[in-house]
N, C-alpha and C positions, 0 to 999 in steps of 0.2 A: 383659851384659858382666861385671857383678860376680860372677855365678855362676861364670863361666869362670875368673876370677882366683882365687876362693876354691878351687875344685876343683883348679886347676893347682898352687896352692901346697901344698895337702895332698898331692896326688899326688907332687909333687916331693920333699917331705919323706919320704914313704914309700919312694920309689925310692932316695933317699940312704941311708935306714936299711937297705934291702935290699942296697945295694952294700957298706955297712959290715959287715954280717953275712954277706955272700956268699949271700943267699937270694933274689936277684931273680927267678929262674925260678919258685920256689914262690909268691912274691907275685904274679907275673904270672898264674899259674893261678888263684890265689885271687880276684884282681880280675876275671878272666874269669867265674868262677862267680858272683860277687856282681852284676856288671853284667847278666849274662844272667838271673839269678833275679829281680832287681828289674824288668828290662824285660819279662819274660814274665808277671809276676804283678802285675796292676794294683792289687789290694788291698794288696799289700805296699808298692807305690810310694805309694799314698794314705796308708797308715799312717805312713810315715816323714815325709811332708810335713804331717801333721795336727798342729796345735798343741794339740788337745784331749787326745790320748793323751800320758800323762806319760812322762818320760825313763826311769824305771825299767822300765816296761812294754816300751818299745822296746828297751832293753838286754837284757831277758829274752828277747825274741823273737829278737834277734840271736844270743844265746848258743845258743838252742834250734835255730835254723835252721842256723847255720854252725859251731857249736862243735866238732863232731867232723869237719867236712869241710875246714877250712882251717887254715893255720898259726897258731900262737898269736900271732905278731907281727901278722898281719892282723886277727885277732879283737880283740886289745887296741887296735889302731889304730882300728878301727871303734867300739869301745866308748868310746874317748877322744872321738871325733867326736860320738858320741851324748851324752856327758856335757857337752860344750861346746855342745850344742843346734845342731849343724850337720848332723844326720842328713838334713835336707832335701837336702843336696848329695851324699849317699852314692853314688848312681848316677853323677853327673857326676864325682866323684872317681875312681871305678873306671874310667870311660871315659878320663879324663885320664891315669891311671896307665898304661893299656894303650897309649895314644898315646906317652907318654914312654918307655915300655919299648921300643917299636919303634924310636924314634929312637936310644935308647941302644945297642940291638943292631944298628943299621943294617939294619932290615927295611923294605923298600919294598913297600907294598901295590900290587897291580896287579889289574885286572879284565878278564876276557875274556868277551865276549858272543858266543854262537854259536847257530846254529839247532838244533844237536844236541850232545849231550855230547861232549867232547873225548876222543880216545884218548890213550894215554901218549905216543906220538911227537909229536903236535900240542902237547900240554901242555909237553913238553920244549922244543919250538921256541919257544913263547910265553915260557917262562922264560928261554931263551937270549937272545931279543931284548931283554927288559927288563934282564936282568943285564948285557949288553954295554953298554947305554946308561947304567945307573946304577952298576954295580960293587958293588951291595949284594945282600944276601940278598933273596929275593922271596917275598912271601906272595900267591899267586895265588888269586883268587876267581873261580869260574866261574858264569856266569849263562846259562841256556838260554832263548832268546827266538825262537820260530819265526817271528816277524814280520820278522826280517831275511832270511828265505828261505834264505840260504846265506852262506858266508864267515864273517868274524869282525870284531869291534870290540875292539881292545886299548887299555886306558887305564892310564896310570901317571903319577904326578906331574901335570904340566901338559901331557903329551903324549898323542896318540891316533893310532892307526892304524885307519882304517876301510876294511876290505876286504870289506864286506858287499855282497851282491847288491842289496839295497834302495838303497844309496847309488849304486851303478852305474846302476840303473834311473832314479833321480832325475836323475843327470847326463845320461843319454841323453834323458830328457824335456826337460830344459832345452836341450840341443843341438838337438833337433828343433823346439822352440818358436821358435827363431831362424829356422829354415828359410831358409837362405841361397840355396837353389836356386830359389825362386819369387820372381819380381819383382813388386813392387807398382806397378802403373801408375796 
């Protein structure tokens, strides 16, 4: 819980700075890059969490990795975090910033699971369903899962529409297991 509070506070301060300087979109792209880089590179994650590696070395690595790829505000923010010995939370801060940015921009994440990739018409229908319900911009993530046989499962917020063949088959199995037509004597 403490990690989340620390990450959320730093992320909020970075978002406030971005609003003040009108660079929230750039900071969002930077934090996406930072979060994905740390998540995809286990050695980098371990390095930032290691108490053995000194702060100057971590700072140099940050400058080398991200110096030319991200905004100077993002880089200096991460260097401040490193100097304050909070680099352990860097990935969590980036993820928290991404979440706060989506709330700030009213972007609602939605997930659609289908047996085959969606075509453009179906994708637009899914977006329309969620947008009608939320009134927000939608970030649709598509997941292909052949185990649902056909149809789709659409999730956003605390709502779900399950129109998959697998769910319908389960409902039929349950109905047939009751077997109201055979009397038990």
